[in-house]
N, C-alpha and C positions, 0 to 999 in steps of 0.2 A: 504493501500500499504505498502511494506517495503521498507524503505530506501535503499540504496545499500552500505552505507558507514558501517550498522550497523555488526556486529560479527556473524559468523559461529554459534554461539553455539544460539543467539536469533533469530537467521532464525530459526531453527530448532522447536524452540516454536511457534513462530509466524506463521508461512503458514500451519503448522498441518498436515505436510508430515512426520514428523517420531513419535513425540512425542503431544501428546494433552493432556486437563484436564483425561480423561478417562484411561491414562498409570494406575493411581493409583487406581481406581478403579481393574484393572487386577492384579494389584502387591497384592492386598487386596484378590482377588480370589483364587491366587496361595496357599497366607498363608492360607486359608480357607480349600484349598483343601489337603495343609501341615497335617493341624489339623487332618481330616478326615481320611486319607490313614496313620498313625501315629496310628491315632485309632486303625485302622484295622492292622496293623503291617506288611504293605508294604515295602517293598526293598525301596532304592534310586531311584535303576534304574525304577523297576516297575511304582514307583511315576510319577516318568519324566515323562516316554512313554504316563502313562494316561490323564499328565497334558497336555502336547502335542497335545495329540488327541481331549479331550476336548478341547483346544484352539483354535485350527484348527478348529474344528467344528461349533466353534461359530463363528469363520470369518465366516466362510461358509455362516452360517445362516445371518448374519447380511450383507453380502454380495448380498443376494438373497430376503431382505426383506427390503429395501430402504436404506440402512446407506453406505452413498458417505464415504468411507476411500482412499487413496493414498496404491497403496499394502504396501509401507515401513510402514505405520501405522499399516498394518496389520500384519507385518514379527516382529515392535516393540510391538506390543499388543500381542503375542505369546512368544518375550520374557520375556516381564512383568511378566505374569503370568508365565514361571519358574523361573525367579528370586523371585517370593513371595514362591514360593516351596521352593525354595535352603533356602531361608531369613528363613521359619520355621524351618527347619530343622538342619542352623545353630543356630539359637535361642535355640532349641530343646540340643543342645550339650552343651550351658552354663548354659542354665535354666530350670526351669521345668514347660512348659505351661500349665494354666487348663482352667477346662471349664470355668471359669470365663472371662479368656482371649479369648477365641472361643467365648465367645455370644458377648462381647464388639469388634472384628474384624468385624461378622457378623453385628453390629447395623453402628457402622462406614461407611462398605460398603452401606447397604442399603443408610444410610442418602445423602454420597456425590452421589450416582446413582438417588436418586430421584431429589437430586441438580442441578445435571448436567442434566439429563432431561426438569425441572424445566427453566435452562438457556439456553438449547437448543432450548426451544420450545418459548421463548421469542426473538430469534434468527432468525428463519423462517418467 
């Protein structure tokens, strides 16, 4: 139960209505898409379109296979994917990401996803 006097910012996270732990893996998947799309030299606009299509497809899949999320949370998940992609493209402008960076990002994504699934299994 959330107290009435807590800030709106805390409520966003505590209720899981908008943002939750899974936004971090969504950002990471956006970064992974960035690596892949950049490797294939896709334009940013095309990469954005593909990321949005994949993110919406994932949310539809989750919806039909048992994930209980609010529509607001699903929208924030899609936004998180796009933010990850844009973050990657900003990093490309400033740094030169390597294959090692790509592998580390995938490992972090897998570890966080497994930990999240484990934590959810303990809550159910």
